[in-house]
C-alpha positions as a Markdown table, in Angstrom:
| # | Residue | x | y | z |
|---|---|---|---|---|
| 1 | Met | 125.8 | 109.8 | 102.4 |
| 2 | Asp | 124.4 | 109.7 | 105.9 |
| 3 | Phe | 121.3 | 108.0 | 107.2 |
| 4 | Leu | 119.1 | 111.2 | 106.7 |
| 5 | Ile | 120.0 | 111.6 | 103.1 |
| 6 | Leu | 119.5 | 107.8 | 102.4 |
| 7 | Asp | 116.1 | 107.9 | 104.1 |
| 8 | Lys | 115.1 | 110.9 | 102.0 |
| 9 | Lys | 116.1 | 109.2 | 98.8 |
| 10 | Leu | 114.3 | 106.0 | 99.6 |
| 11 | Arg | 111.2 | 107.8 | 100.8 |
| 12 | Asn | 111.1 | 109.7 | 97.5 |
| 13 | Leu | 111.5 | 106.4 | 95.7 |
| 14 | Phe | 108.8 | 104.4 | 97.6 |
| 15 | Gly | 106.3 | 107.2 | 98.1 |
| 16 | Ala | 103.7 | 107.5 | 100.9 |
| 17 | Ser | 103.0 | 105.0 | 103.7 |
| 18 | Glu | 99.8 | 104.3 | 105.5 |
| 19 | Asp | 99.1 | 107.0 | 108.2 |
| 20 | Trp | 99.2 | 104.5 | 111.0 |
| 21 | Asp | 102.7 | 103.2 | 110.0 |
| 22 | Ser | 106.1 | 104.1 | 111.3 |
| 23 | Asp | 108.3 | 103.9 | 108.3 |
| 24 | Gly | 111.6 | 105.8 | 108.0 |
| 25 | Val | 114.4 | 106.3 | 110.5 |
| 26 | Gln | 114.3 | 103.9 | 113.4 |
| 27 | Val | 117.9 | 104.4 | 114.7 |
| 28 | Gly | 120.1 | 107.2 | 113.5 |
| 29 | Val | 123.9 | 107.1 | 113.9 |
| 30 | Pro | 126.0 | 109.8 | 112.2 |
| 31 | Gly | 128.5 | 108.8 | 109.7 |
| 32 | Glu | 129.1 | 108.0 | 106.0 |
| 33 | Ile | 127.3 | 104.9 | 104.8 |
| 34 | Thr | 129.1 | 102.8 | 102.2 |
| 35 | Arg | 127.7 | 99.4 | 103.0 |
| 36 | Ala | 124.2 | 98.3 | 103.8 |
| 37 | Val | 122.5 | 95.1 | 105.1 |
| 38 | Val | 118.9 | 94.5 | 103.9 |
| 39 | Ser | 116.7 | 92.3 | 105.9 |
| 40 | Leu | 113.0 | 91.6 | 106.6 |
| 41 | Asp | 113.4 | 92.4 | 110.3 |
| 42 | Cys | 116.0 | 94.1 | 112.5 |
| 43 | Thr | 116.7 | 91.0 | 114.6 |
| 44 | Ser | 119.7 | 90.4 | 116.9 |
| 45 | Ala | 121.1 | 88.0 | 114.3 |
| 46 | Ala | 120.7 | 90.6 | 111.6 |
| 47 | Ile | 122.5 | 93.2 | 113.8 |
| 48 | Met | 125.4 | 90.8 | 114.4 |
| 49 | Phe | 125.6 | 90.0 | 110.7 |
| 50 | Ala | 125.7 | 93.7 | 109.9 |
| 51 | Lys | 128.3 | 94.4 | 112.5 |
| 52 | Lys | 130.6 | 91.7 | 111.2 |
| 53 | Ala | 130.0 | 92.9 | 107.6 |
| 54 | Gly | 131.0 | 96.4 | 108.6 |
| 55 | Ala | 127.7 | 97.9 | 107.5 |
| 56 | Gly | 126.6 | 101.4 | 108.5 |
| 57 | Val | 122.9 | 100.7 | 108.1 |
| 58 | Ile | 120.3 | 98.0 | 108.2 |
| 59 | Val | 117.4 | 98.6 | 105.9 |
| 60 | Thr | 114.3 | 96.5 | 106.7 |
| 61 | His | 110.7 | 96.0 | 105.6 |
| 62 | His | 109.3 | 95.8 | 109.1 |
| 63 | Pro | 109.8 | 98.8 | 111.4 |
| 64 | Leu | 111.8 | 98.2 | 114.5 |
| 65 | Phe | 109.6 | 100.6 | 116.4 |
| 66 | Phe | 105.9 | 99.9 | 115.7 |
| 67 | Asp | 104.0 | 99.8 | 118.9 |
| 68 | Pro | 103.6 | 103.0 | 121.0 |
| 69 | Thr | 105.3 | 101.3 | 123.9 |
| 70 | Pro | 108.4 | 99.5 | 122.8 |
| 71 | Ser | 109.2 | 96.1 | 124.3 |
| 72 | Lys | 112.4 | 95.3 | 126.1 |
| 73 | Ser | 113.4 | 93.3 | 123.1 |
| 74 | Val | 113.1 | 96.3 | 120.8 |
| 75 | Leu | 115.0 | 98.6 | 123.2 |
| 76 | Lys | 117.7 | 95.9 | 123.5 |
| 77 | Arg | 118.1 | 95.9 | 119.7 |
| 78 | Glu | 118.1 | 99.7 | 119.5 |
| 79 | Ser | 120.9 | 99.8 | 122.0 |
| 80 | Ala | 122.9 | 97.1 | 120.1 |
| 81 | Cys | 122.6 | 99.1 | 116.9 |
| 82 | Lys | 123.8 | 102.3 | 118.6 |
| 83 | Glu | 126.7 | 100.5 | 120.2 |
| 84 | Ala | 127.7 | 99.1 | 116.9 |
| 85 | Gly | 127.3 | 102.4 | 115.1 |
| 86 | Ile | 124.6 | 101.1 | 112.8 |
| 87 | Ser | 121.6 | 103.1 | 111.7 |
| 88 | Val | 118.2 | 101.4 | 111.0 |
| 89 | Leu | 115.8 | 102.5 | 108.3 |
| 90 | Ser | 112.5 | 100.7 | 107.6 |
| 91 | Tyr | 110.0 | 100.9 | 104.7 |
| 92 | His | 106.8 | 98.9 | 105.4 |
| 93 | Thr | 103.5 | 99.9 | 103.9 |
| 94 | Cys | 105.2 | 102.2 | 101.3 |
| 95 | Phe | 107.1 | 99.2 | 100.0 |
| 96 | Asp | 103.8 | 97.3 | 100.0 |
| 97 | Ile | 102.0 | 100.0 | 98.0 |
| 98 | Val | 104.6 | 101.0 | 95.4 |
| 99 | Lys | 104.6 | 99.5 | 92.0 |
| 100 | Gly | 107.2 | 96.8 | 91.9 |
| 101 | Gly | 107.1 | 96.4 | 95.7 |
| 102 | Val | 106.2 | 93.5 | 97.9 |
| 103 | Asn | 102.8 | 92.6 | 96.6 |
| 104 | Asp | 103.8 | 92.8 | 93.0 |
| 105 | Ile | 106.8 | 90.6 | 93.7 |
| 106 | Leu | 104.5 | 88.1 | 95.4 |
| 107 | Cys | 102.1 | 88.1 | 92.5 |
| 108 | Glu | 105.0 | 87.5 | 90.0 |
| 109 | Ala | 106.2 | 84.6 | 92.1 |
| 110 | Val | 102.9 | 82.7 | 92.1 |
| 111 | Gly | 101.8 | 83.6 | 88.5 |
| 112 | Val | 99.1 | 86.1 | 89.3 |
| 113 | Ser | 98.8 | 88.8 | 86.5 |
| 114 | Val | 97.7 | 92.0 | 88.1 |
| 115 | Asp | 94.8 | 93.9 | 86.6 |
| 116 | Lys | 96.0 | 97.5 | 86.8 |
| 117 | Lys | 92.5 | 98.8 | 85.9 |
| 118 | Gln | 91.0 | 97.4 | 89.1 |
| 119 | Ser | 91.9 | 98.8 | 92.6 |
| 120 | Phe | 92.0 | 96.6 | 95.7 |
| 121 | Leu | 93.1 | 98.7 | 98.6 |
| 122 | Pro | 96.2 | 100.9 | 98.3 |
| 123 | Phe | 98.5 | 98.0 | 99.2 |
| 124 | Gly | 96.7 | 95.0 | 97.9 |
| 125 | Arg | 96.7 | 93.5 | 94.4 |
| 126 | Leu | 93.8 | 92.0 | 92.3 |
| 127 | Gly | 94.8 | 89.8 | 89.4 |
| 128 | Ser | 94.1 | 86.6 | 87.5 |
| 129 | Leu | 95.6 | 83.4 | 86.3 |
| 130 | Gly | 95.9 | 82.7 | 82.6 |
| 131 | Glu | 93.2 | 80.0 | 83.0 |
| 132 | Ser | 91.2 | 78.5 | 85.9 |
| 133 | Val | 92.9 | 75.9 | 87.9 |
| 134 | Ser | 91.8 | 73.7 | 90.8 |
| 135 | Phe | 92.4 | 74.9 | 94.3 |
| 136 | Gly | 94.9 | 72.1 | 94.9 |
| 137 | Glu | 96.9 | 73.0 | 91.8 |
| 138 | Phe | 97.2 | 76.7 | 92.8 |
| 139 | Leu | 98.1 | 75.7 | 96.4 |
| 140 | Asn | 100.8 | 73.4 | 95.1 |
| 141 | Lys | 102.2 | 76.2 | 92.9 |
| 142 | Cys | 102.2 | 78.7 | 95.7 |
| 143 | Glu | 103.9 | 76.4 | 98.2 |
| 144 | Thr | 106.5 | 75.4 | 95.6 |
| 145 | Ser | 107.2 | 79.0 | 94.5 |
| 146 | Leu | 107.6 | 80.3 | 98.0 |
| 147 | Gly | 109.3 | 77.1 | 99.5 |
| 148 | Val | 106.8 | 76.9 | 102.4 |
| 149 | Ala | 103.8 | 74.9 | 103.5 |
| 150 | Ala | 100.6 | 76.8 | 103.8 |
| 151 | Gln | 99.8 | 77.8 | 107.4 |
| 152 | Asn | 96.0 | 77.8 | 106.9 |
| 153 | Ile | 93.8 | 77.0 | 103.9 |
| 154 | Phe | 90.1 | 77.0 | 103.2 |
| 155 | Asp | 88.9 | 75.3 | 100.0 |
| 156 | Ala | 85.5 | 76.8 | 99.1 |
| 157 | Gly | 85.0 | 74.3 | 96.4 |
| 158 | Lys | 85.7 | 76.8 | 93.6 |
| 159 | Ser | 88.3 | 76.8 | 90.9 |
| 160 | Val | 90.9 | 79.6 | 91.1 |
| 161 | Lys | 91.2 | 82.4 | 88.6 |
| 162 | Lys | 90.6 | 85.8 | 90.1 |
| 163 | Val | 93.0 | 86.2 | 93.1 |
| 164 | Ala | 93.2 | 89.0 | 95.7 |
| 165 | Val | 96.8 | 89.3 | 97.2 |
| 166 | Ile | 98.0 | 90.9 | 100.4 |
| 167 | Ser | 101.4 | 90.0 | 101.8 |
| 168 | Gly | 101.9 | 89.6 | 105.5 |
| 169 | Gly | 99.0 | 90.0 | 107.8 |
| 170 | Gly | 95.7 | 89.9 | 106.0 |
| 171 | Lys | 93.1 | 89.3 | 108.6 |
| 172 | Asp | 91.3 | 92.6 | 108.4 |
| 173 | Tyr | 90.4 | 92.6 | 104.7 |
| 174 | Ile | 88.1 | 89.7 | 104.1 |
| 175 | Glu | 85.1 | 91.9 | 103.3 |
| 176 | Glu | 87.2 | 93.9 | 100.8 |
| 177 | Val | 88.3 | 90.7 | 99.2 |
| 178 | Tyr | 84.7 | 89.6 | 98.8 |
| 179 | Asn | 83.6 | 92.9 | 97.4 |
| 180 | Ser | 86.5 | 92.8 | 94.8 |
| 181 | Gly | 84.9 | 89.7 | 93.2 |
| 182 | Ala | 87.9 | 87.5 | 93.9 |
| 183 | Asp | 87.3 | 83.8 | 94.2 |
| 184 | Thr | 90.6 | 83.3 | 96.1 |
| 185 | Tyr | 92.5 | 85.2 | 98.8 |
| 186 | Leu | 96.3 | 84.7 | 99.1 |
| 187 | Thr | 97.9 | 86.3 | 102.1 |
| 188 | Gly | 100.4 | 85.5 | 104.8 |
| 189 | Glu | 98.4 | 85.0 | 107.9 |
| 190 | Val | 94.9 | 85.5 | 109.3 |
| 191 | Asn | 93.1 | 84.8 | 112.6 |
| 192 | His | 90.2 | 82.4 | 113.3 |
| 193 | Ala | 87.5 | 85.0 | 112.7 |
| 194 | Ala | 88.9 | 85.7 | 109.2 |
| 195 | Ile | 88.8 | 82.0 | 108.4 |
| 196 | Val | 85.2 | 81.9 | 109.4 |
| 197 | Asp | 84.4 | 84.9 | 107.3 |
| 198 | Cys | 86.1 | 83.3 | 104.3 |
| 199 | Arg | 83.9 | 80.3 | 104.8 |
| 200 | Glu | 80.8 | 82.4 | 105.1 |
| 201 | Tyr | 81.6 | 84.4 | 101.9 |
| 202 | Gly | 82.7 | 81.3 | 100.0 |
| 203 | Ile | 86.2 | 82.5 | 99.3 |
| 204 | Asn | 89.2 | 80.2 | 98.8 |
| 205 | Leu | 91.9 | 81.0 | 101.3 |
| 206 | Leu | 95.7 | 80.4 | 101.3 |
| 207 | Cys | 97.9 | 81.6 | 104.1 |
| 208 | Leu | 101.5 | 81.1 | 103.1 |
| 209 | Thr | 103.0 | 82.6 | 106.3 |
| 210 | His | 103.8 | 86.2 | 107.0 |
| 211 | Phe | 107.5 | 85.6 | 106.6 |
| 212 | Ala | 107.5 | 83.8 | 103.2 |
| 213 | Thr | 105.1 | 86.2 | 101.6 |
| 214 | Glu | 107.3 | 89.2 | 102.4 |
| 215 | Asn | 110.9 | 87.8 | 102.7 |
| 216 | Ile | 110.7 | 87.1 | 99.0 |
| 217 | Ala | 110.9 | 90.8 | 98.4 |
| 218 | Val | 114.1 | 91.4 | 100.4 |
| 219 | Pro | 116.4 | 91.0 | 97.3 |
| 220 | Arg | 114.3 | 93.6 | 95.4 |
| 221 | Leu | 114.6 | 96.0 | 98.4 |
| 222 | Gly | 118.3 | 95.4 | 98.2 |
| 223 | Glu | 118.3 | 96.5 | 94.6 |
| 224 | Tyr | 116.6 | 99.7 | 95.4 |
| 225 | Val | 119.0 | 100.5 | 98.3 |
| 226 | Gly | 121.8 | 99.7 | 95.9 |
| 227 | Arg | 120.9 | 102.7 | 93.8 |
| 228 | Phe | 122.3 | 104.9 | 96.6 |
| 229 | Val | 124.7 | 102.7 | 98.6 |
| 230 | Pro | 127.9 | 101.2 | 96.9 |
| 231 | Glu | 127.6 | 97.8 | 98.6 |
| 232 | Val | 124.4 | 96.0 | 99.7 |
| 233 | Ile | 124.2 | 92.6 | 101.3 |
| 234 | Cys | 120.9 | 90.7 | 101.8 |
| 235 | Tyr | 120.5 | 88.9 | 105.1 |
| 236 | Gly | 118.1 | 85.9 | 105.6 |
| 237 | Val | 117.2 | 85.0 | 102.0 |
């Protein structure tokens, strides 16, 4: 199949994205796709890897084109893909939202059981641990499970049981976390103002890096792509 058919099949599988997002075809090169590389980002290293592997497409979580005015870095990578005959498809917020996507995978990894009866934003997850644990215990479990040291933390002096989870960048959702009744917020990264808000609201905060909270889902993305492409290779995991 070509890139347009593959994009249609994956869009049908993942469902809708947030309105502001730029999921879908990033670079389109005509030709039959029989091998795909799946990666968190379309980096120069990923492009070189795909070229050596003879892949016809790179499927990523993060869109190559995101900002209205692409940087020279983005345009350079677009040109490299076209020269190598490689299409690029990206599935960002749709893969965050869909059942079994990024946020569900992250919850599974750290032992958070998602409460399907409670909603927490289209892409977030609200769940609980089997029993309350100390902040230090939960922090250690998360760092061990993801193989990364936390980037920022705030211990509000509460035990951890009800956890709000948003992979990647979670700086804009502190009030929603508070309103959800969660005692703890697990995300990838936030800014200074969000840390202050967590302190004011009395919410435990764990930032386990944008990369680690999303790269964990690349193998699952590869499984989905593998439903339509004969050979799939994961890069960077």
